[in-house]
N, C-alpha and C positions, 0 to 999 in steps of 0.2 A: 294489568300496568308493571308488573314485577318482569313478565317476560319481554316487554319493551325495554326496559332499563337491563335487563341482562344481555339482551340482543346487541344493544348499543355498547355495552363494556367489552362484550366478546369482539366485537368489530373493531372497537377502538386499540384493542390489546394486538389483534392481528395485523392493523395496519402500524401500528408503532413498531412491532418486529419487523415487518418488511422493510420499514425506512430505516431501521437500526442494523438489520443484517444483510442490507443488499450491499453488493461488493462495490466499494469506492476506490477509485483509481488513486493512489498515495505515492507512487513514486516510479523510478525504475532502475534497473541495475543491467550491467553490461561486463563483456571482458575486454573491449577496446582500450588500448593505453594510447590517448592524443590529447594534447592540451586544451582543446576545444570541447571536448566531451564531458559534460555535466551530468551527475547522477544525483538521484533525489531518494532518500529512505524516511520510513516514517515509524514511529510506535505505535501500536495497535492495541487496543482495548478490545481483544476477539481474536481471530485468525487472520494472520497477513499469510498470502499466497503469492507466486510468483506466475503470473497469468492466470488462466482458467484452468481448473484440474484437468477438465475433459481434454485440454489441448495436448496434454503430454509435456515432456521437457523440451525445451527450448535451448539451441545453443548459441552462445554470444549474447544474450541478452533478452530481456521482457520487461513487462511492464509489473508493478508491485499492485496488488489489491487487498485493501482491507475490510474483511467480512466482519464488521462491528464499528467502532468508534475511532477515528484516526485521533491521535491526542497530540502529537508534535512531530517536525519534519527536521531534516538535516540534509545539506547538500556537500557534495564533495568532487572532486578531480582525482585522477590518478595518475601518477608520475613515477618516472625511474628515479630512485635515489643514488648516491655517490658509489653505493656497492653493487648496484645492479639489480637491488630488490624493487619491490613495487610498494608506494608509499601513496597514502591516501590523505588529501590536503583538503581541510574543511572551508568550505567558502560559503557565503551568504546566499540564502535561497532568494529567488527574484519573482 
């Protein structure tokens, strides 16, 4: 009886860890500056990565993944300001 309860407990813990730490898509980033391009970022209780680690470095943009629990999201656009610099404007997430 104790072995059966211990086995169920261990399996439950393993399933919970897989569900919590499976990478979840939580946004995207990029280097394009276009008025129609929207980016999304997230805060992550865990590890936030750009793409998958085994893919290597990407140029120009990629998806963001949260290896843990995503807590909140924010969306923005990039535009040029009056001085020629790049400005990020917050927009509502849809």
